[in-house]
C-alpha positions, 0 to 999 in steps of 0.5 A, spaced: 664 787 049 671 789 047 676 789 053 672 785 058 674 778 060 669 773 057 670 769 063 667 762 062 664 763 055 670 765 051 669 764 043 672 757 043 667 754 048 662 754 042 667 751 037 664 744 038 657 747 036 659 752 031 662 747 027 656 743 026 649 743 023 644 745 028 636 745 028 632 750 033 625 748 034 620 753 037 619 760 038 619 766 043 624 771 046 628 766 049 628 761 043 631 767 039 636 768 044 638 761 043 638 761 036 642 768 036 648 764 041 648 758 036 648 763 029 654 767 032 658 760 034 656 758 026 659 765 024 665 764 027 666 757 026 663 755 019 657 751 022 650 752 020 643 753 024 636 752 021 629 752 023 627 748 017 627 740 018 633 736 015 639 732 017 642 735 023 648 734 029 644 738 034 637 739 035 634 744 040 627 743 041 622 747 045 615 743 046 610 748 048 612 753 054 610 751 061 615 756 064 619 750 067 627 750 067 629 743 066 631 739 060 632 733 057 639 731 054 641 725 050 644 723 043 643 717 038 644 715 031 649 721 031 644 727 033 645 730 040 638 733 042 636 737 047 628 738 049 625 742 054 618 744 055 620 751 058 624 756 054 628 757 060 630 750 060 632 750 052 637 756 054 640 752 060 640 746 055 644 750 050 649 751 056 649 744 058 652 742 051 657 748 051 659 745 058 660 738 055 664 741 049 666 735 044 664 730 048 657 732 047 658 730 039 661 723 040 658 716 042 651 715 045 647 717 051 641 715 054 636 721 054 636 724 061 632 729 065 636 735 068 632 739 073 634 745 078 633 743 085 631 750 087 626 754 083 630 761 085 638 761 084 639 769 086 644 774 086 644 780 091 648 786 089 650 791 094 650 796 089 649 803 091 646 808 086 649 814 090 656 813 092 656 812 100 661 816 104 663 810 107 662 804 103 662 807 096 659 805 090 658 798 092 658 796 099 663 790 100 665 791 093 672 788 091 671 789 083 671 796 082 664 800 081 657 798 080 655 794 073 648 798 074 649 805 077 655 810 077 655 817 081 647 817 083 645 815 076 644 809 072 650 807 068 646 806 061 651 800 059 646 795 057 650 791 053 655 790 059 649 788 063 646 783 058 653 780 057 653 779 065 646 776 064 649 771 059 654 769 064 649 768 069 645 764 065 650 759 063 651 757 070 644 757 072 642 763 076 636 766 074 634 772 079 638 778 081 637 784 086 640 790 083 641 795 089 643 794 096 639 791 102 642 797 106 637 802 102 639 809 102 635 816 099 637 815 092 636 807 092 629 808 095 626 812 089 628 806 085 621 804 087 617 810 085 620 815 080 626 812 078 623 805 076 624 806 069 632 805 070 630 799 073 626 797 067 632 798 063 636 793 067 631 788 067 630 789 059 638 787 059 637 781 063 631 778 060 634 775 054 637 770 058 631 769 063 634 773 069 628 776 073 630 783 076 628 784 084 629 790 088 631 792 095 626 796 098 626 800 105 621 798 110 619 806 111 618 807 104 611 809 105 614 815 110 620 816 106 616 816 099 609 817 100 609 822 105 605 818 110 606 819 118 607 811 119 610 805 116 605 800 121 604 794 117 597 793 119 595 800 118 590 800 112 593 806 108 600 803 109 598 797 106 594 801 100 601 805 099 605 798 098 599 795 093 599 801 089 607 801 089 607 794 087 602 795 081 606 801 078 612 797 078 609 791 075 606 796 069 613 797 067 616 791 069 611 785 068 616 779 070 619 783 076 621 778 081 619 782 088 622 785 093 628 784 098 628 787 105 633 788 111 629 790 117 630 792 124 637 790 122 643 794 123 639 801 124 634 799 118 627 801 120 622 795 121 616 793 124 619 792 131 618 800 131 610 799 131 610 793 136 609 788 130 612 782 128 617 780 122 611 776 119 607 782 120 612 786 116 613 781 111 606 779 109 604 786 108 609 786 102 607 779 100 600 781 099 602 787 095 606 782 090 601 776 090 597 779 085 603 779 080 606 772 082 612 776 086 616 774 092 618 778 098 625 776 101 625 778 108 632 777 111 633 774 118 639 778 119 636 781 125 640 782 132 642 787 137 648 791 135 649 795 141 651 790 146 655 790 152 662 786 151 662 785 159 655 781 158 657 774 156 649 772 156 647 776 150 650 772 144 649 774 137 649 767 134 642 766 138 639 772 135 636 769 128 633 763 131 630 767 137 627 772 133 624 767 128 622 760 130 616 763 134 614 765 127 614 759 124 608 758 120 606 765 120 609 767 113 605 768 107 606 763 101 610 768 097 614 770 103 621 767 103 625 768 109 632 769 107 637 766 112 645 766 112 648 760 112 652 761 119 649 764 125 654 770 125 656 773 118 660 769 113 666 768 117 671 763 114 668 758 118 662 757 122 657 752 124 651 751 119 645 756 122 640 752 126 634 756 124 635 753 117 632 746 120 627 749 125 622 752 121 618 747 117 612 751 116 616 757 112 619 758 106 627 759 107 632 761 102 639 760 104 644 766 103 652 765 101 657 771 100 660 770 094 664 777 095 670 775 099 668 780 105 671 776 110 675 771 106 681 776 103 676 781 099 678 778 092 686 780 093 687 773 096 685 766 092 679 763 096 675 758 092 669 757 097 666 751 093 668 746 098 665 750 104 658 751 100 658 744 099 659 742 106 654 747 108 649 744 103 650 737 104 650 738 112 644 734 115 641 740 119 635 736 122 637 729 121 632 728 115 634 733 110 640 737 108 641 744 108 640 744 100 634 740 101 631 745 106 632 751 102 625 751 099 625 758 098 632 758 094 639 759 094 642 766 094 649 769 094 651 776 095 655 778 088 662 779 087 662 782 081 663 789 079 665 793 073 672 791 073 675 788 066 675 781 069 668 782 073 671 780 080 677 784 080 681 777 082 680 773 075 680 767 080 675 769 084 670 768 078 670 761 080 666 763 086 661 766 082 660 760 077 661 755 083 655 758 086 650 758 080 652 750 079 651 748 086 644 752 086 642 748 080 645 742 083 646 742 091 649 735 091 654 736 086 661 735 087 664 742 087 671 739 084 667 737 078 664 744 078 671 747 078 674 743 073 668 745 068 670 752 070 677 751 069 676 748 062 671 753 060 675 759 062 682 757 061 682 751 056 684 744 057 691 744 056 693 738 062 699 742 065 694 748 066 688 745 068 693 741 074 696 747 076 690 751 076 686 746 080 692 746 085 692 753 086 684 753 087 683 747 090 685 748 097 685 755 098 679 756 102 683 751 108 689 755 106 686 762 108 683 759 114 690 756 116 693 763 116 687 767 119 682 766 125 683 759 128 678 753 130 672 757 128 673 763 133 672 768 127 672 776 126 679 777 128 679 783 122 680 790 122 674 794 124 670 797 119 673 795 112 674 788 115 681 787 111 687 784 115 688 782 122 686 785 128 685 780 134 681 785 138 678 789 133 671 787 135 673 784 142 670 790 146 665 793 141 658 793 141 657 788 135 657 782 139 663 778 136 668 776 141 673 771 142 674 772 150 681 770 150 685 771 156 691 768 160 688 761 161 684 760 155 680 762 149 673 761 146 666 762 147 662 758 151 655 757 147 653 750 151 647 749 155 650 747 161 654 753 162 654 758 156 649 762 152 645 756 150 646 757 143 648 749 142 641 747 144 638 751 138 640 745 134 636 738 133 639 732 135 644 729 134 648 736 133 646 739 139 649 733 143 655 734 139 656 741 140 654 741 147 660 736 148 667 739 148 670 732 147 665 731 141 665 738 138 669 738 131 676 741 132 674 746 127 669 749 131 671 748 138 672 755 139 666 757 137 662 753 142 667 752 148 672 756 152 678 752 153 685 752 155 691 753 151 693 746 153 687 743 151 688 737 146 685 737 140 682 730 136 688 732 131 693 730 137 695 737 138 694 743 143 690 749 141 696 753 142 700 749 138 695 748 132 695 756 132 702 756 131 703 750 126 697 752 122 699 760 121 706 758 119 703 752 114 698 757 111 704 762 109 708 756 106 702 754 102 701 761 099 708 761 097 707 754 094 701 757 090 704 763 088 710 759 085 705 754 081 701 760 078 708 763 076 710 757 072 704 758 068 706 764 065 706 761 058 700 758 058 695 764 061 693 770 057 698 775 059 694 781 062 690 775 066 696 772 069 699 779 071 693 781 075 693 774 079 701 775 080 700 782 083 694 779 087 699 773 090 704 778 092 699 782 096 696 775 099 703 773 101 704 780 104 698 779 108 698 772 110 705 773 113 702 779 117 696 775 119 701 769 121 706 774 125 700 778 129 696 772 131 702 768 133 705 774 137 698 775 140 697 768 143 704 767 145 704 773 149 697 771 152 699 764 153 706 764 155 707 758 151 713 757 146 712 754 140 715 747 141 718 747 134 722 753 136 720 758 130 721 765 131 715 768 134 715 776 136 
């Protein structure tokens, strides 16, 4: 659409294809999408596309359609070939050629298979149909309004939704949930009398192989069906859900399934009836099973009415304690969706021990692309390195997190109706990187970043180097000037933007740093603390249990130590806090200057938006530095050994 940033699919990215002769073999809706993409590129750049035999430089061939997503790519005798046995695979093969650019048409390449590591690569939109009085149109949305909904109704801008599906397919995402996991009254009705609006969205996403999912409330039989109960073992409740699923599939035959947040932060769930989460998930799984649908049951379940004086209750333990006893009890088409860390998408957390503890359950690992705790798309914070660390983590000594996620990888979307899609143009890198890592969890995130830069900004050497320097270390920079050493949650309550060291310290949400005059950190050891460290398999349980062995970046997550405790880095805890907060501000200043130097190489509107965001990031980083350093200087009484001003 005119006026909307093309992100990683600008016209110029299709020039290598659009200047050549292409043959497309096969039929079906997704093949028509492939043909349309190539034909549009040829119209722009003078090439040709045909379905008739002849001499070609690019051949895209669908051999049958078994529903698979992989493809084979190779080049020989001047012809580049993509062959797939599933229509989605042909679509992904086309975008593979787009990523390769001119290099796809030079030299010879032995045929190689490209397969996604996971069958489900999904985005959850926390979009509200009606504007919520606190959270607005999009909960934790930092890129304007919703793509799908506006003031209680569907937006009807299906061309923008289709364009969004195109961007997602180009980085490998194949599923979208279109409404908030916190299901309010208007959102609940999408399951019944408003399902036609969901069908319109599904129709716009379908040409790019995106399956549509819906977040539903566990209490729907009562809220929508007038039943006196939502007990998952009641036959009337099960029958109601079976009927609801049948009606959805009647209008959306390729519907993906339900996403459910239950018994969490006030949302209804099976606990009200003395039932387990497996009981609840399996009821919905049974309703979806005849149609090939899946229920994604979120494991974000914890007591949010804690007493801050109680040091034995530990929010980090909750998911493991609730769900590990249920391992093996979930239906085959029920997926337990687990946040990658045990808390809530902090800038630094350990990997959730739940991921390696449920061998008999399909798990999906959930990330957060929307930057709730990482700068809210007002700060540059490329999360690729963090996600890569998580995905490569050897959770049980035998498999990585990426290998354990048999139910797929999911991220909370960072997209809205902003012309730049993500508010901050550089936050597009997070969405693209998630899609590519979901396809290939072991991929080098820096290679993925280079892909995104090349597609989005072009290949000018100075521009590429400048963008890489701005983005590459931005996650660690953000970590430096915010919460130190894994402690987390030092944010303003409610909206979660900006520093507030004690903002949640005495709240019922269970997020504490326990700083006093003697030290800081949460004792989660088995020997003297909450026992959380013992939830890990060896060797991690032993690593985290020990103050001496615990990695510096997670020390305060697992242990309460003195300000004078010596880190592996050779610095004391308090000096680390001071140094990193000064360094973080300096690194933001340097990144801002690099971006300013690129003014003649970047589209003016895009450059101006990022420059404006950098000014806010620098202001905020200074605020974080001064508040964190002042707080701990006053708490500890230990001056900065370098004599810098701390208020």
